[in-house]
C-alpha positions as CSV (number, residue, x, y, z in Angstrom):
1,X,42.2,116.3,-50.4
2,X,38.9,114.7,-51.5
3,X,39.2,116.3,-54.9
4,X,42.8,115.0,-55.3
5,X,41.6,111.5,-54.3
6,X,38.7,111.6,-56.8
7,X,41.0,112.7,-59.6
8,X,43.4,109.9,-58.8
9,X,40.6,107.3,-58.9
10,X,39.3,108.7,-62.2
11,X,42.8,108.5,-63.7
12,X,43.1,104.9,-62.6
13,X,39.7,104.0,-63.9
14,X,40.4,105.7,-67.2
15,X,43.5,103.7,-67.7
16,X,41.5,100.5,-67.3
17,X,38.6,101.4,-69.6
18,X,40.4,103.2,-72.5
19,X,42.5,100.3,-73.7
20,X,43.0,100.6,-77.5
21,X,45.1,97.5,-78.1
22,X,45.7,94.0,-76.8
23,X,49.3,93.3,-77.6
24,X,50.3,90.0,-75.9
25,X,53.9,90.4,-76.8
26,X,56.9,88.3,-76.0
27,X,57.5,90.0,-72.6
28,X,53.8,89.5,-71.7
29,X,54.1,85.8,-72.5
30,X,57.2,85.4,-70.4
31,X,55.5,87.0,-67.4
32,X,52.4,84.9,-67.9
33,X,54.6,81.9,-67.4
34,X,56.0,83.5,-64.3
35,X,52.5,84.0,-62.9
36,X,51.6,80.3,-63.5
37,X,54.7,79.5,-61.5
38,X,53.3,81.8,-58.8
39,X,56.2,84.3,-59.2
40,X,53.9,87.2,-58.6
41,X,56.5,89.8,-57.5
42,X,58.4,89.5,-60.8
43,X,55.2,89.9,-62.8
44,X,53.9,92.8,-60.7
45,X,57.1,94.8,-61.3
46,X,56.6,94.2,-65.0
47,X,53.0,95.2,-64.9
48,X,53.8,98.4,-63.0
49,X,56.3,99.5,-65.6
50,X,54.0,98.6,-68.5
51,X,51.1,100.5,-67.0
52,X,53.3,103.6,-67.0
53,X,54.7,103.1,-70.5
54,X,51.8,101.3,-72.3
55,X,48.6,102.3,-70.4
56,X,46.4,101.5,-73.4
57,X,47.5,97.8,-73.7
58,X,44.8,95.6,-72.2
59,X,47.3,92.7,-72.1
60,X,48.8,94.2,-69.0
61,X,45.4,94.2,-67.3
62,X,45.0,90.6,-68.3
63,X,48.2,89.6,-66.6
64,X,47.1,91.4,-63.5
65,X,43.8,89.5,-63.7
66,X,45.7,86.2,-63.5
67,X,47.5,87.3,-60.4
68,X,44.3,88.4,-58.7
69,X,42.6,85.2,-59.5
70,X,45.4,82.9,-58.3
71,X,45.7,84.9,-55.1
72,X,41.9,84.7,-54.4
73,X,41.7,81.0,-55.3
74,X,44.7,79.9,-53.3
75,X,44.4,82.1,-50.3
76,X,40.6,82.0,-49.9
77,X,40.9,85.3,-48.1
78,X,38.1,87.8,-48.3
79,X,40.4,90.7,-49.2
80,X,41.7,88.9,-52.3
81,X,38.3,87.9,-53.4
82,X,36.9,91.4,-53.0
83,X,39.9,92.8,-54.9
84,X,39.1,90.5,-57.9
85,X,35.4,91.3,-57.7
86,X,35.8,95.1,-57.3
87,X,37.9,95.4,-60.5
88,X,35.7,93.1,-62.6
89,X,33.7,95.7,-64.3
90,X,36.6,98.0,-65.0
91,X,38.6,95.2,-66.5
92,X,35.6,94.1,-68.5
93,X,35.3,97.6,-69.9
94,X,39.0,97.6,-70.8
95,X,38.6,94.4,-72.9
96,X,35.4,95.7,-74.5
97,X,37.2,98.9,-75.6
98,X,39.7,97.0,-77.7
99,X,38.8,97.3,-81.4
100,X,37.2,94.3,-83.1
101,X,39.4,91.9,-84.9
102,X,41.6,91.1,-81.8
103,X,40.8,87.6,-80.5
104,X,42.6,88.3,-77.2
105,X,39.8,90.6,-75.9
106,X,37.1,88.0,-76.1
107,X,39.4,85.3,-74.8
108,X,40.3,87.4,-71.7
109,X,36.7,88.4,-71.1
110,X,35.5,84.7,-71.2
111,X,38.3,83.7,-68.9
112,X,37.5,86.4,-66.4
113,X,33.9,85.3,-66.2
114,X,35.1,81.7,-65.7
115,X,37.5,82.7,-63.0
116,X,34.9,84.7,-61.2
117,X,32.5,81.8,-61.4
118,X,35.1,79.4,-59.9
119,X,35.7,81.8,-57.0
120,X,32.0,82.1,-56.4
121,X,31.6,78.4,-56.4
122,X,34.2,78.2,-53.6
123,X,32.1,80.7,-51.7
124,X,28.8,78.8,-52.4
125,X,27.4,81.6,-54.4
126,X,25.9,79.1,-56.8
127,X,23.3,81.2,-58.6
128,X,25.7,84.0,-59.7
129,X,28.3,81.4,-60.5
130,X,25.9,79.6,-62.8
131,X,25.1,82.8,-64.7
132,X,28.8,83.6,-65.1
133,X,29.7,80.1,-66.3
134,X,27.1,80.4,-69.0
135,X,28.3,83.8,-69.9
136,X,31.9,82.6,-70.1
137,X,30.9,79.7,-72.3
138,X,28.9,81.8,-74.7
139,X,31.7,84.3,-75.1
140,X,34.2,81.5,-75.7
141,X,32.0,79.8,-78.3
142,X,31.5,83.2,-80.1
143,X,35.2,83.9,-80.0
144,X,35.9,80.5,-81.5
145,X,33.4,81.2,-84.3
146,X,35.0,84.6,-85.1
147,X,38.6,83.4,-84.8
148,X,38.7,79.6,-85.4
149,X,42.5,79.6,-85.8
150,X,43.1,81.3,-82.4
151,X,44.7,78.4,-80.5
152,X,44.4,79.7,-76.9
153,X,40.6,79.4,-77.3
154,X,41.1,75.7,-76.9
155,X,42.0,76.1,-73.3
156,X,38.7,77.6,-72.2
157,X,36.6,75.5,-74.6
158,X,38.4,72.3,-73.8
159,X,37.9,72.8,-70.1
160,X,34.2,73.6,-70.6
161,X,33.4,70.7,-72.9
162,X,35.1,68.2,-70.5
163,X,33.3,69.6,-67.5
164,X,29.9,69.6,-69.3
165,X,30.5,66.0,-70.4
166,X,31.1,65.0,-66.8
167,X,27.8,66.3,-65.6
168,X,25.7,63.5,-64.1
169,X,22.9,62.2,-66.3
170,X,20.1,63.6,-64.1
171,X,21.6,67.2,-64.5
172,X,22.4,67.1,-68.2
173,X,19.0,68.8,-69.0
174,X,20.1,71.8,-67.0
175,X,23.3,72.2,-69.0
176,X,21.3,71.8,-72.2
177,X,18.8,74.3,-71.0
178,X,21.6,76.8,-70.5
179,X,22.7,76.1,-74.1
180,X,26.0,74.4,-72.9
181,X,27.0,71.3,-74.8
182,X,30.1,69.1,-74.8
183,X,31.7,65.7,-74.0
184,X,34.7,64.6,-72.1
185,X,36.2,63.2,-75.3
186,X,35.7,66.5,-77.1
187,X,37.3,68.5,-74.3
188,X,40.2,66.1,-73.9
189,X,40.8,66.3,-77.7
190,X,40.9,70.1,-77.6
191,X,43.3,70.3,-74.7
192,X,45.5,67.7,-76.4
193,X,45.6,70.0,-79.5
194,X,46.6,72.9,-77.2
195,X,49.4,70.9,-75.6
196,X,50.8,69.9,-79.0
197,X,50.5,73.5,-80.3
198,X,52.3,74.8,-77.2
199,X,55.1,72.3,-77.6
200,X,55.7,73.1,-81.3
201,X,55.0,76.9,-81.5
202,X,57.3,79.2,-79.7
203,X,54.6,81.9,-79.6
204,X,52.4,79.5,-77.6
205,X,55.0,78.0,-75.4
206,X,53.9,80.2,-72.5
207,X,50.8,78.0,-72.3
208,X,52.6,74.7,-72.1
209,X,52.7,74.1,-68.4
210,X,49.1,75.3,-67.9
211,X,47.8,73.2,-70.8
212,X,49.6,70.1,-69.5
213,X,48.1,70.8,-66.0
214,X,44.6,70.9,-67.5
215,X,45.0,67.9,-69.7
216,X,46.4,65.8,-66.9
217,X,43.6,66.9,-64.6
218,X,41.0,65.9,-67.2
219,X,42.7,62.5,-67.8
220,X,42.8,61.8,-64.1
221,X,39.5,63.1,-62.8
222,X,37.1,63.0,-65.8
223,X,38.4,60.3,-68.1
224,X,39.4,58.2,-65.1
225,X,42.5,57.1,-66.9
226,X,45.4,57.0,-64.5
227,X,47.7,55.4,-67.1
228,X,47.2,58.3,-69.5
229,X,47.5,60.8,-66.7
230,X,50.8,59.3,-65.7
231,X,52.0,59.3,-69.4
232,X,51.2,62.9,-69.7
233,X,52.8,63.7,-66.4
234,X,56.1,62.1,-67.5
235,X,55.8,64.1,-70.8
236,X,55.4,67.3,-68.9
237,X,58.4,66.6,-66.6
238,X,60.5,65.9,-69.7
239,X,59.3,69.0,-71.5
240,X,59.4,71.5,-68.6
241,X,62.3,72.0,-66.2
242,X,60.7,74.5,-64.0
243,X,57.0,73.5,-63.6
244,X,56.5,75.4,-60.3
245,X,54.3,74.6,-57.3
246,X,51.1,74.0,-59.4
247,X,53.1,71.6,-61.6
248,X,54.4,69.8,-58.5
249,X,50.8,69.5,-57.2
250,X,49.5,67.8,-60.4
251,X,52.5,65.5,-60.5
252,X,52.0,64.4,-56.9
253,X,48.3,64.1,-57.4
254,X,48.8,61.8,-60.5
255,X,51.5,59.7,-58.7
256,X,49.1,59.2,-55.7
257,X,46.4,58.0,-58.1
258,X,48.9,55.5,-59.6
259,X,50.1,54.3,-56.2
260,X,53.5,55.9,-56.7
261,X,53.6,57.4,-53.2
262,X,57.4,57.7,-52.8
263,X,57.6,59.7,-56.0
264,X,54.7,61.9,-55.0
265,X,56.4,62.7,-51.7
266,X,59.8,63.3,-53.3
267,X,58.2,65.7,-55.8
268,X,56.6,67.7,-53.0
269,X,59.7,67.8,-50.9
270,X,61.7,69.2,-53.8
271,X,59.5,72.3,-54.0
272,X,61.5,75.0,-52.3
273,X,59.5,77.9,-51.0
274,X,61.1,81.3,-51.8
275,X,60.3,84.9,-51.0
276,X,59.8,85.4,-54.7
277,X,57.0,82.8,-55.0
278,X,53.5,83.0,-53.7
279,X,53.0,80.2,-51.1
280,X,50.9,77.2,-51.9
281,X,50.4,75.9,-48.4
282,X,48.2,73.0,-49.6
283,X,51.4,71.3,-50.6
284,X,52.4,71.1,-46.9
285,X,49.0,69.5,-46.1
286,X,49.5,66.9,-48.9
287,X,53.1,66.2,-47.7
288,X,51.7,65.6,-44.3
289,X,49.1,63.1,-45.7
290,X,51.8,61.1,-47.6
291,X,54.1,61.0,-44.5
292,X,51.3,60.0,-42.2
293,X,50.4,57.2,-44.5
294,X,53.9,55.9,-44.0
295,X,53.6,56.3,-40.2
296,X,56.1,59.1,-40.2
297,X,54.6,61.0,-37.3
298,X,56.7,64.1,-37.9
299,X,54.0,64.7,-40.4
300,X,52.5,66.8,-37.6
301,X,55.0,69.5,-38.5
302,X,53.7,69.6,-42.1
303,X,50.1,69.9,-41.0
304,X,51.0,72.6,-38.5
305,X,53.0,74.5,-41.2
306,X,49.8,74.4,-43.4
307,X,47.7,75.7,-40.5
308,X,50.1,78.4,-39.6
309,X,50.5,79.7,-43.1
310,X,47.0,79.2,-44.7
311,X,44.4,81.8,-43.8
312,X,41.5,80.2,-45.7
313,X,39.1,77.5,-44.6
314,X,39.5,74.4,-46.9
315,X,41.2,71.3,-45.3
316,X,41.6,73.2,-42.0
317,X,39.3,70.8,-40.2
318,X,40.9,67.8,-41.9
319,X,44.4,69.0,-40.9
320,X,43.4,69.2,-37.2
321,X,41.8,65.7,-37.5
322,X,45.1,64.3,-38.8
323,X,47.0,66.0,-36.0
324,X,44.5,64.3,-33.7
325,X,45.3,60.9,-35.3
326,X,49.0,61.5,-34.7
327,X,48.3,62.1,-31.0
328,X,46.2,58.9,-31.0
329,X,48.9,56.9,-32.6
330,X,51.2,58.1,-29.8
331,X,48.6,56.9,-27.3
332,X,47.8,60.5,-26.4
333,X,44.0,60.4,-26.1
334,X,43.7,63.8,-24.5
335,X,45.7,65.3,-27.4
336,X,43.4,63.6,-29.9
337,X,40.3,65.0,-28.2
338,X,41.7,68.5,-28.0
339,X,42.6,68.5,-31.8
340,X,39.1,67.3,-32.7
341,X,37.5,70.1,-30.6
342,X,39.5,72.6,-32.7
343,X,38.5,70.8,-35.9
344,X,34.8,71.6,-35.1
345,X,35.6,75.3,-34.4
346,X,37.9,76.2,-37.3
347,X,37.6,76.0,-41.1
348,X,34.5,75.0,-43.1
349,X,33.2,71.7,-44.3
350,X,33.2,72.4,-48.1
351,X,35.5,69.5,-48.9
352,X,34.8,65.8,-48.3
353,X,37.9,65.6,-46.1
354,X,36.6,68.4,-43.9
355,X,33.1,66.8,-43.8
356,X,34.7,63.5,-42.5
357,X,36.6,65.4,-39.8
358,X,33.4,67.1,-38.6
359,X,31.5,63.9,-38.5
360,X,34.2,62.1,-36.5
361,X,34.5,65.0,-34.1
362,X,30.7,65.2,-33.5
363,X,30.4,61.5,-32.7
364,X,32.9,61.8,-29.9
365,X,33.9,58.2,-30.6
366,X,37.7,57.5,-30.6
367,X,38.7,55.6,-33.8
368,X,39.7,52.0,-33.4
369,X,43.5,52.1,-33.4
370,X,43.9,48.9,-35.4
371,X,41.5,50.0,-38.1
372,X,43.1,53.5,-38.1
373,X,46.6,52.0,-38.6
374,X,45.3,49.6,-41.2
375,X,43.6,52.4,-43.1
376,X,46.7,54.6,-43.1
377,X,49.0,51.8,-44.3
378,X,46.4,51.0,-47.0
379,X,46.2,54.6,-48.2
380,X,50.0,54.6,-48.4
381,X,50.0,51.5,-50.6
382,X,51.5,49.2,-47.9
383,X,48.9,46.4,-48.2
384,X,51.0,43.8,-46.3
385,X,51.2,46.0,-43.2
386,X,47.6,47.0,-43.5
387,X,46.6,43.3,-43.4
388,X,49.0,42.6,-40.6
389,X,47.3,45.3,-38.4
390,X,43.9,43.6,-38.9
391,X,45.2,40.0,-38.5
392,X,47.2,40.9,-35.3
393,X,44.3,42.7,-33.5
394,X,43.4,40.9,-30.2
395,X,40.1,39.2,-29.9
396,X,37.2,41.5,-29.1
397,X,38.9,44.5,-30.8
398,X,35.9,45.1,-33.1
399,X,32.8,45.0,-31.0
400,X,31.0,48.0,-32.5
401,X,28.9,47.4,-35.6
402,X,30.8,50.3,-37.4
403,X,34.1,48.7,-36.6
404,X,32.9,45.3,-37.7
405,X,31.8,46.7,-41.1
406,X,35.0,48.6,-41.6
407,X,37.0,45.4,-40.7
408,X,35.4,43.3,-43.4
409,X,35.4,46.3,-45.8
410,X,39.1,46.9,-45.2
411,X,39.9,43.2,-45.7
412,X,38.0,43.3,-49.0
413,X,39.9,46.4,-50.2
414,X,43.2,44.9,-49.3
415,X,42.5,41.6,-51.2
416,X,41.1,43.7,-54.1
417,X,44.4,45.7,-54.4
418,X,46.5,42.5,-54.0
419,X,44.6,41.0,-57.0
420,X,42.9,38.3,-54.9
421,X,39.4,39.0,-56.3
422,X,37.6,36.0,-55.0
423,X,38.5,36.8,-51.4
424,X,37.7,40.5,-52.1
425,X,34.2,39.6,-53.4
426,X,33.6,37.4,-50.3
427,X,34.3,40.3,-47.9
428,X,32.6,42.9,-50.0
429,X,29.5,40.7,-49.9
430,X,29.8,40.2,-46.2
431,X,30.0,44.0,-45.7
432,X,27.0,44.6,-47.9
433,X,24.8,42.0,-46.1
434,X,25.7,43.3,-42.6
435,X,25.7,47.0,-43.5
436,X,22.9,47.6,-46.0
437,X,20.5,48.9,-43.3
438,X,23.0,51.4,-41.9
439,X,23.9,54.9,-42.9
440,X,27.6,54.1,-43.2
441,X,29.1,54.1,-46.7
442,X,30.8,50.7,-46.3
443,X,27.9,48.6,-47.8
444,X,27.2,50.9,-50.7
445,X,30.8,51.1,-51.7
446,X,31.3,47.4,-51.2
447,X,28.4,46.9,-53.7
448,X,30.0,49.4,-56.1
449,X,33.4,47.8,-56.0
450,X,31.9,44.3,-56.4
451,X,30.2,45.5,-59.6
452,X,33.5,46.9,-60.9
453,X,35.3,43.6,-60.3
454,X,32.5,41.7,-62.2
455,X,32.6,44.3,-65.0
456,X,36.4,43.9,-65.3
457,X,35.8,40.1,-65.5
458,X,33.3,40.7,-68.3
459,X,30.5,39.2,-66.1
460,X,28.1,41.8,-67.1
461,X,25.0,40.2,-65.6
462,X,26.6,40.1,-62.1
463,X,28.0,43.6,-62.6
464,X,24.6,45.1,-63.4
465,X,23.1,43.3,-60.4
466,X,25.6,44.8,-58.0
467,X,25.4,48.3,-59.5
468,X,21.6,48.2,-58.9
469,X,22.2,46.9,-55.4
470,X,24.4,49.9,-54.8
471,X,21.8,52.3,-56.1
472,X,19.1,50.6,-54.0
473,X,20.8,51.7,-50.8
474,X,19.6,55.1,-49.6
475,X,20.5,57.7,-47.0
476,X,24.1,56.7,-46.6
477,X,27.4,58.6,-46.5
478,X,28.7,59.9,-49.8
479,X,25.4,59.1,-51.5
480,X,25.8,61.4,-54.5
481,X,29.4,60.4,-55.3
482,X,28.8,56.6,-55.0
483,X,25.5,56.8,-56.9
484,X,27.1,58.7,-59.8
485,X,29.8,56.0,-60.1
486,X,27.2,53.2,-60.1
487,X,25.1,55.1,-62.7
488,X,28.1,55.5,-64.9
489,X,28.7,51.8,-64.6
490,X,25.2,51.0,-65.7
491,X,25.6,53.4,-68.6
492,X,28.8,51.6,-69.7
493,X,26.9,48.4,-69.7
494,X,23.8,50.0,-71.4
495,X,21.6,48.7,-68.5
496,X,19.8,51.8,-67.4
């Protein structure tokens, strides 16, 4: 029995490490698209038949790698992560055994290191992730030098260059030390070339949805250009009829950034889960957020669907917090407290949303209901109702310092969004003066947003003053994130 098992293992391993070709043919490209649409069952059937008929084609193992990565990233389950990791070396050997002159082998190897690093970052294995990121980058650069006309290289390089360009100034030396260089503009340009190539070349069409996804992500999160992100999103929708759950996510995400909340919700509600498609439960969480911001309290069902289906840790604490808020909005204080107790016990605090949930739960302080409703309306783009909640609150509703700070901060945010900049600056200033000695984020963000208004008004002297006021505040919530935005503002104004 043991001998039979050993022979079986050796056969499987030999199939992985003796690849003699990397033929990414039409069928492989078709099933690559299916994988991006999370249609894993369809792709797995193809992979099984190809392993039997073409055991020396490394392209089949590359397709399998994509499935393993998406499963591990989306599910966050240990078994999926271990599956990806356990086959890393065997897959690496398979790509290395492909004779030179084939650009796909280096491309697949670079991408595998990048995917492994991303998974390790999610698990806070930072040292190994850093090594693998550098390894991936070096292989991608080498592959580009060897095969400059190989267009898929632009996907990996474009992503790397944009990410490196977004590294905060105080960490740039670390990237340079690792021999990694790039700018956001460079990465965006490379990904734009990839999109255009995928649109115009049938052999590259399999990369169209993924290249749009990455280009939109860079426009939204690194270039901070919601107009461009929305333009690209509309292009993607016009070009691709079936963009799948990942496409729905990037569309909804872009619409939220642009304040198009109804379109975002409609996009998510049009995604129909099927047994043929791997579930992306985060879409249920995002649907819940959009509905809650409209005061549609049946959002609890969406959060619960997310919690019932998702076996990972990200956004679990935040989902329980949101369920708690729904109880609070229904005047069920006991239900709120119970939900927040669960929020402490389940999930992790890797995301900002989960960190906020933990902090709220640990204080034991029930949120001010007027501020909560105002915040939700604001996040849903209903600024009139957000303002009405604050204006209609009875006298004595904001006795705690935290509530007083949030009250003036929220007023400032509303007037800012409504284009009433003078009023916004007044309330931002009030928030800064009253909150600069606290650890709450309100004062620092008020200073940051004041600086942004002045910068938009071309009042650079005042903008520089407020960016520096923002950076002068220490030991407050979201310190790194707010500081990075203030430093970026000073860089734009050449005032470091």
